Backbone as numpy.savetxt, mean C-alpha at the origin, in Angstrom:
# Nx Ny Nz CAx CAy CAz Cx Cy Cz
-20.95 8.03 -44.26 -22.02 8.82 -43.66 -22.42 8.14 -42.35
-22.51 6.85 -42.31 -22.94 6.14 -41.12 -21.90 6.40 -40.00
-20.62 6.43 -40.33 -19.59 6.66 -39.33 -19.71 8.06 -38.67
-20.03 9.07 -39.58 -20.20 10.40 -39.03 -21.40 10.45 -38.10
-22.48 9.80 -38.49 -23.67 9.76 -37.67 -23.35 9.11 -36.30
-22.66 7.99 -36.36 -22.33 7.24 -35.16 -21.46 8.09 -34.22
-20.45 8.78 -34.79 -19.58 9.65 -34.02 -20.40 10.78 -33.34
-21.24 11.41 -34.09 -22.05 12.53 -33.51 -22.99 11.99 -32.42
-23.59 10.87 -32.71 -24.49 10.23 -31.74 -23.77 9.91 -30.41
-22.59 9.34 -30.54 -21.82 9.01 -29.36 -21.37 10.24 -28.59
-20.97 11.28 -29.29 -20.57 12.52 -28.64 -21.77 13.15 -27.89
-22.90 13.16 -28.50 -24.11 13.73 -27.84 -24.46 12.88 -26.61
-24.39 11.57 -26.81 -24.69 10.64 -25.70 -23.76 10.83 -24.53
-22.46 11.00 -24.81 -21.53 11.20 -23.74 -21.73 12.56 -23.01
-22.03 13.59 -23.77 -22.30 14.91 -23.20 -23.54 14.81 -22.27
-24.55 14.10 -22.75 -25.80 13.97 -21.97 -25.51 13.16 -20.69
-24.70 12.13 -20.77 -24.41 11.31 -19.59 -23.57 12.02 -18.56
-22.82 13.04 -18.97 -21.95 13.73 -18.01 -22.51 15.11 -17.60
-23.80 15.28 -17.83 -24.45 16.52 -17.40 -24.12 17.70 -18.23
-23.70 17.45 -19.49 -23.45 18.55 -20.37 -21.99 18.86 -20.57
-21.11 18.23 -19.82 -19.67 18.52 -20.00 -18.93 17.18 -20.22
-18.01 17.27 -21.11 -17.15 16.06 -21.31 -16.03 16.12 -20.28
-15.89 15.03 -19.53 -14.89 14.91 -18.51 -13.81 13.93 -19.02
-12.63 14.45 -19.24 -11.57 13.53 -19.74 -11.16 12.57 -18.63
-10.97 11.34 -18.97 -10.41 10.33 -18.04 -8.97 10.11 -18.37
-8.06 10.58 -17.45 -6.68 10.47 -17.74 -6.07 9.45 -16.77
-4.98 8.88 -17.26 -4.26 7.94 -16.44 -3.20 8.76 -15.63
-3.15 8.45 -14.33 -2.18 9.19 -13.47 -0.75 8.92 -13.94
0.11 9.93 -13.82 1.51 9.76 -14.20 2.29 8.98 -13.15
3.46 8.52 -13.51 4.33 7.80 -12.56 4.68 8.75 -11.40
4.92 10.01 -11.69 5.26 10.95 -10.61 4.08 11.17 -9.66
2.87 11.23 -10.22 1.69 11.39 -9.34 1.54 10.16 -8.43
1.70 8.99 -9.01 1.56 7.78 -8.20 2.65 7.70 -7.15
3.90 8.05 -7.50 4.98 8.03 -6.53 4.67 8.96 -5.38
4.23 10.16 -5.66 3.91 11.14 -4.62 2.77 10.65 -3.70
1.75 10.11 -4.32 0.62 9.58 -3.52 1.04 8.35 -2.70
1.89 7.51 -3.27 2.37 6.35 -2.54 3.09 6.73 -1.26
3.97 7.72 -1.36 4.66 8.21 -0.15 3.67 8.78 0.87
2.71 9.52 0.40 1.69 10.13 1.29 0.85 9.04 1.97
0.53 7.98 1.25 -0.24 6.89 1.84 0.59 6.14 2.86
1.88 5.81 2.53 2.73 5.18 3.51 2.84 6.03 4.79
3.06 7.31 4.64 3.22 8.20 5.80 1.95 8.18 6.67
0.78 8.30 6.01 -0.48 8.32 6.78 -0.71 6.96 7.44
-0.40 5.89 6.75 -0.59 4.54 7.27 0.26 4.28 8.51
1.55 4.59 8.41 2.48 4.36 9.51 2.12 5.21 10.72
1.75 6.48 10.46 1.40 7.40 11.56 0.13 6.90 12.24
-0.87 6.40 11.45 -2.10 5.96 11.99 -1.97 4.67 12.81
-1.18 3.73 12.30 -1.06 2.46 12.93 -0.04 2.42 14.13
1.05 3.17 13.96 2.11 3.04 14.97 2.50 4.37 15.63
2.44 5.47 14.92 2.83 6.77 15.47 4.15 6.76 16.16
5.17 6.17 15.48 6.51 6.08 16.06 7.39 7.21 15.46
8.53 7.47 16.10 9.45 8.48 15.62 10.38 7.95 14.52
10.50 6.61 14.45 11.33 6.01 13.39 10.87 4.60 13.11
11.21 4.12 11.90 10.75 2.82 11.46 11.83 2.03 10.84
11.74 0.69 10.97 12.64 -0.21 10.25 11.74 -0.96 9.26
11.99 -0.74 7.97 11.14 -1.28 6.92 11.93 -2.20 6.06
11.37 -3.37 5.78 12.06 -4.31 4.88 12.28 -3.66 3.53
13.41 -3.96 2.89 13.76 -3.23 1.68 13.11 -3.75 0.41
12.32 -4.77 0.56 11.50 -5.23 -0.59 10.06 -5.37 -0.17
9.15 -5.17 -1.14 7.75 -5.24 -0.80 7.24 -6.69 -0.68
6.14 -6.85 0.00 5.52 -8.15 0.18 4.05 -7.95 0.41
3.22 -9.02 0.23 1.82 -8.98 0.46 1.39 -9.98 1.53
2.41 -10.58 2.22 2.10 -11.50 3.31 3.43 -11.62 4.12
3.37 -12.32 5.25 4.61 -12.42 6.04 5.68 -13.25 5.36
5.33 -13.96 4.31 6.34 -14.78 3.63 6.72 -14.24 2.26
6.34 -12.98 1.95 6.69 -12.42 0.69 5.47 -12.16 -0.18
5.69 -12.32 -1.47 4.63 -12.14 -2.44 4.21 -13.52 -2.89
3.10 -13.98 -2.38 2.61 -15.31 -2.70 1.50 -15.21 -3.71
0.37 -15.88 -3.42 -0.78 -15.86 -4.29 -1.63 -14.63 -3.96
-1.15 -13.48 -4.38 -1.81 -12.21 -4.05 -3.23 -12.18 -4.52
-3.55 -12.72 -5.68 -4.92 -12.68 -6.22 -5.88 -13.36 -5.28
-5.60 -14.57 -4.86 -6.50 -15.28 -3.98 -6.60 -14.72 -2.61
-5.48 -14.15 -2.07 -5.54 -13.44 -0.81 -6.44 -12.23 -0.91
-6.29 -11.49 -2.01 -7.10 -10.30 -2.17 -8.56 -10.65 -2.34
-8.87 -11.80 -3.02 -10.27 -12.19 -3.14 -10.85 -12.43 -1.76
-10.10 -13.05 -0.84 -10.59 -13.26 0.54 -10.79 -11.92 1.29
-9.88 -11.03 1.08 -9.95 -9.71 1.77 -11.17 -8.95 1.32
-11.46 -9.01 -0.02 -12.59 -8.28 -0.54 -13.94 -8.73 0.04
-13.99 -9.93 0.58 -15.24 -10.36 1.22 -15.48 -9.58 2.52
-14.47 -9.05 3.12 -14.61 -8.28 4.36 -14.49 -6.79 4.23
-14.20 -6.31 3.04 -14.07 -4.86 2.81 -15.23 -4.40 1.92
-15.78 -3.21 2.26 -16.89 -2.64 1.47 -16.37 -1.47 0.70
-16.93 -1.28 -0.49 -16.66 -0.11 -1.28 -15.35 0.01 -1.94
-14.67 -1.13 -2.16 -13.38 -1.10 -2.84 -13.65 -0.99 -4.37
-13.12 0.12 -4.92 -13.22 0.32 -6.37 -12.50 -0.81 -7.09
-13.09 -1.31 -8.15 -12.50 -2.45 -8.92 -11.11 -2.02 -9.44
-10.96 -0.76 -9.82 -9.69 -0.29 -10.33 -8.60 -0.33 -9.23
-9.01 -0.08 -7.98 -8.09 -0.13 -6.86 -7.61 -1.56 -6.67
-8.52 -2.50 -6.69 -8.17 -3.92 -6.51 -7.32 -4.41 -7.67
-7.67 -4.04 -8.91 -6.87 -4.43 -10.09 -5.48 -3.84 -10.03
-5.37 -2.56 -9.62 -4.05 -1.95 -9.52 -3.21 -2.63 -8.46
-3.80 -2.99 -7.35 -3.07 -3.70 -6.31 -2.52 -5.01 -6.86
-3.35 -5.78 -7.56 -2.90 -7.06 -8.10 -1.70 -6.88 -9.08
-1.83 -5.92 -9.98 -0.80 -5.69 -10.99 0.48 -5.19 -10.35
0.36 -4.25 -9.43 1.56 -3.64 -8.81 2.24 -4.58 -7.80
1.61 -5.65 -7.43 2.20 -6.59 -6.50 2.35 -7.99 -7.13
2.72 -8.02 -8.41 2.93 -9.28 -9.12 4.26 -9.95 -8.69
5.09 -9.18 -8.01 6.42 -9.67 -7.57 6.88 -8.75 -6.43
8.00 -9.07 -5.81 8.58 -8.24 -4.80 9.35 -7.14 -5.51
9.25 -5.91 -5.03 9.95 -4.77 -5.62 10.77 -4.05 -4.52
11.82 -3.38 -4.92 12.60 -2.63 -3.91 11.79 -1.46 -3.38
11.91 -1.20 -2.10 11.29 -0.04 -1.47 12.25 1.14 -1.66
11.67 2.26 -2.05 12.52 3.45 -2.37 13.20 3.95 -1.09
14.48 4.23 -1.15 15.24 4.66 0.07 15.11 6.18 0.30
14.43 6.88 -0.66 14.43 8.40 -0.59 13.01 8.92 -0.35
12.12 8.13 0.23 10.79 8.60 0.46 10.69 9.63 1.60
9.71 10.51 1.49 9.42 11.47 2.54 8.22 10.90 3.30
8.46 10.32 4.45 7.41 9.70 5.26 7.04 10.47 6.52
7.68 11.58 6.77 7.35 12.38 7.93 8.03 11.85 9.19
8.70 10.71 9.10 9.46 10.14 10.21 10.72 9.50 9.63
11.72 9.31 10.45 12.93 8.67 9.98 12.63 7.18 9.74
13.37 6.62 8.82 13.21 5.14 8.58 14.54 4.61 8.00
14.71 3.31 8.24 15.87 2.59 7.76 15.32 1.40 7.00
15.92 1.12 5.85 15.57 -0.10 5.08 16.43 -1.22 5.51
15.84 -2.39 5.78 16.53 -3.56 6.27 16.45 -4.64 5.24
17.61 -5.17 4.82 17.64 -6.29 3.89 17.44 -7.63 4.62
17.09 -8.66 3.83 16.92 -9.96 4.45 18.22 -10.44 5.06
19.35 -10.16 4.42 20.60 -10.66 4.97 20.95 -9.88 6.23
20.61 -8.59 6.33 20.86 -7.85 7.60 19.97 -8.36 8.72
18.72 -8.71 8.39 17.86 -9.24 9.41 18.35 -10.59 9.88
18.79 -11.39 8.95 19.36 -12.72 9.32 20.55 -12.61 10.21
21.35 -11.61 9.95 22.54 -11.39 10.78 22.18 -10.97 12.20
21.15 -10.12 12.33 20.69 -9.74 13.68 20.24 -10.93 14.48
19.43 -11.78 13.77 18.77 -12.86 14.52 19.60 -14.15 14.55
20.79 -14.13 13.97 21.66 -15.34 14.05 22.68 -15.21 15.11
22.69 -14.09 15.85 23.67 -13.92 16.94 23.37 -14.89 18.07
24.33 -15.02 18.94 24.14 -15.95 20.08 23.12 -15.51 21.11
23.01 -14.20 21.28 21.96 -13.76 22.25 20.65 -13.45 21.56
19.71 -12.98 22.32 18.38 -12.73 21.84 18.39 -11.77 20.68
17.88 -12.18 19.48 17.89 -11.35 18.31 17.03 -10.10 18.49
15.93 -10.21 19.18 15.08 -9.00 19.38 15.76 -8.02 20.30
16.50 -8.50 21.22 17.28 -7.56 22.09 18.33 -6.81 21.24
19.01 -7.55 20.35 20.00 -6.92 19.49 19.25 -5.90 18.60
18.09 -6.29 18.06 17.37 -5.40 17.20 17.03 -4.09 17.91
16.45 -4.19 19.09 16.02 -2.97 19.82 17.19 -2.14 20.35
18.33 -2.80 20.54 19.53 -2.02 20.85 19.95 -1.17 19.70
19.80 -1.68 18.50 20.16 -0.93 17.25 19.07 0.07 16.90
17.78 -0.30 17.09 16.67 0.53 16.66 15.67 0.73 17.78
16.04 1.46 18.84 15.24 1.54 20.02 13.87 2.22 19.83
13.74 3.05 18.82 12.42 3.79 18.65 11.51 3.14 17.67
11.92 2.04 17.04 11.07 1.41 16.03 10.05 0.52 16.69
8.86 0.40 16.08 7.82 -0.52 16.63 8.04 -1.96 16.26
9.13 -2.24 15.56 9.44 -3.60 15.10 9.93 -3.55 13.66
9.81 -4.64 12.97 10.20 -4.70 11.54 8.93 -4.69 10.74
8.81 -3.67 9.87 7.60 -3.48 9.09 7.84 -3.85 7.65
6.83 -4.52 7.05 6.84 -4.90 5.65 5.65 -4.19 5.01
5.89 -3.65 3.81 4.88 -2.93 3.07 4.70 -3.54 1.67
3.49 -3.47 1.16 3.29 -3.85 -0.25 3.37 -2.55 -1.07
3.35 -2.69 -2.35 3.09 -1.58 -3.20 1.62 -1.23 -3.06
1.23 -0.06 -3.43 -0.15 0.41 -3.22 -0.93 0.36 -4.51
-2.19 -0.14 -4.34 -3.12 -0.09 -5.43 -3.98 1.15 -5.32
-4.16 1.87 -6.43 -4.94 3.11 -6.45 -6.12 3.00 -7.43
-7.15 3.73 -7.19 -8.17 3.94 -8.19 -7.71 4.95 -9.20
-8.47 5.18 -10.22 -8.01 6.07 -11.31 -7.88 7.54 -10.86
-8.75 7.96 -9.91 -8.69 9.36 -9.46 -7.77 9.58 -8.28
-7.04 8.55 -7.90 -6.07 8.66 -6.78 -6.68 9.18 -5.52
-7.89 8.71 -5.19 -8.48 9.09 -3.92 -8.88 7.86 -3.11
-8.47 6.67 -3.58 -8.67 5.45 -2.80 -7.40 4.60 -3.00
-6.93 3.99 -1.87 -5.69 3.24 -1.89 -5.83 1.98 -1.09
-5.18 0.87 -1.55 -5.18 -0.37 -0.84 -3.72 -0.79 -0.64
-3.40 -1.19 0.58 -2.00 -1.54 0.87 -1.96 -2.67 1.93
-0.94 -3.48 1.85 -0.67 -4.46 2.95 0.45 -3.94 3.80
0.31 -4.09 5.11 1.30 -3.73 6.08 1.40 -4.82 7.14
2.57 -5.26 7.44 2.77 -6.24 8.52 3.98 -5.85 9.36
3.84 -6.05 10.67 4.94 -5.69 11.60 5.15 -6.83 12.60
6.40 -7.27 12.72 6.77 -8.16 13.80 7.53 -7.34 14.85
7.10 -7.47 16.11 7.74 -6.70 17.16 8.45 -7.58 18.19
8.27 -8.89 18.13 8.96 -9.83 18.96 8.68 -11.25 18.36
9.21 -12.27 18.98 9.08 -13.62 18.41 7.61 -14.00 18.26
6.76 -13.74 19.23 5.36 -14.09 19.11 4.50 -12.84 19.28
4.93 -11.77 18.63 4.14 -10.53 18.66 4.20 -9.86 17.28
3.04 -9.73 16.67 3.03 -9.06 15.36 1.69 -9.28 14.70
1.50 -8.64 13.59 0.25 -8.79 12.87 0.40 -8.18 11.49
-0.49 -8.60 10.58 -0.53 -8.08 9.26 -1.94 -7.71 8.85
-2.05 -6.63 8.06 -3.37 -6.08 7.70 -3.39 -5.65 6.23
-4.52 -5.77 5.63 -4.77 -5.07 4.36 -5.59 -3.85 4.79
-5.16 -2.68 4.31 -5.74 -1.43 4.73 -6.25 -0.67 3.52
-7.50 -0.20 3.62 -8.07 0.66 2.60 -8.09 2.09 3.12
-7.53 2.96 2.36 -7.48 4.37 2.74 -8.24 5.21 1.71
-8.79 6.36 2.16 -9.40 7.29 1.24 -8.85 8.66 1.46
-8.87 9.49 0.41 -8.39 10.81 0.50 -9.51 11.78 0.79
-9.42 12.49 1.89 -10.50 13.40 2.32 -9.90 14.78 2.53
-10.38 15.75 1.77 -9.85 17.12 1.83 -8.31 17.13 1.70
-7.82 16.35 0.77 -6.42 16.37 0.50 -5.53 15.50 1.41
-6.14 14.82 2.38 -5.34 14.01 3.36 -5.79 12.58 3.30
-4.88 11.65 3.39 -5.20 10.21 3.38 -5.63 9.79 4.79
-6.76 9.10 4.83 -7.32 8.56 6.12 -7.58 7.06 5.98
-7.33 6.35 7.06 -7.61 4.93 7.04 -9.15 4.76 7.08
-9.68 4.00 6.12 -11.12 3.77 6.00 -11.48 2.42 6.67
-10.77 1.35 6.23 -11.04 0.01 6.75 -9.70 -0.78 6.81
-9.67 -1.73 7.72 -8.50 -2.65 7.70 -9.01 -4.07 8.08
-8.33 -5.04 7.41 -8.68 -6.46 7.61 -7.42 -7.18 8.03
-7.42 -7.79 9.18 -6.27 -8.55 9.67 -6.12 -9.83 8.90
-4.90 -10.15 8.49 -4.64 -11.41 7.79 -3.80 -12.39 8.55
-3.09 -11.91 9.57 -2.35 -12.78 10.48 -2.02 -12.05 11.75
-1.80 -12.85 12.81 -1.41 -12.37 14.12 -0.56 -13.43 14.78
0.39 -12.98 15.61 1.22 -13.91 16.34 1.45 -13.42 17.74
């Protein structure tokens, strides 16, 4: 009898708290997350660089040296960002626990090439200037871009991502970027620089 009473009480309480309607909380599917991840990358690259093509490292990273202590880096970033949903931050930590392959079949609205570490080493181990060789091969790229996986909130309308780009030996920068979805489109909300050269 007590269990029935408790169940009814909780149901009434939940209905009261949601203004009279029960709102199911569902976990986004892998397909939904994949689609939103591509949309966030596209919006991010267009907003930061607006180039016709990109050279993207073929594995994800959260810093210029790969995936390091993401949790402590994120804690520092959160001191400078406002309004980050805890689910977004948690998702970013979980999804960036290691380096992952970047999908070669994404729709980013611009052409892109995935570059492996060995291919990059080959470009920069030549006798002449590595950046000259790079830009001869990829004249329209803004440099070599590294992306993290994206952390999302549960409703898929807030996203957190790391992006870093090197464009010459002493030219580049890395950012943690918070985006929000407004009227169906991803917009950059805030960005925090983590390195510059």
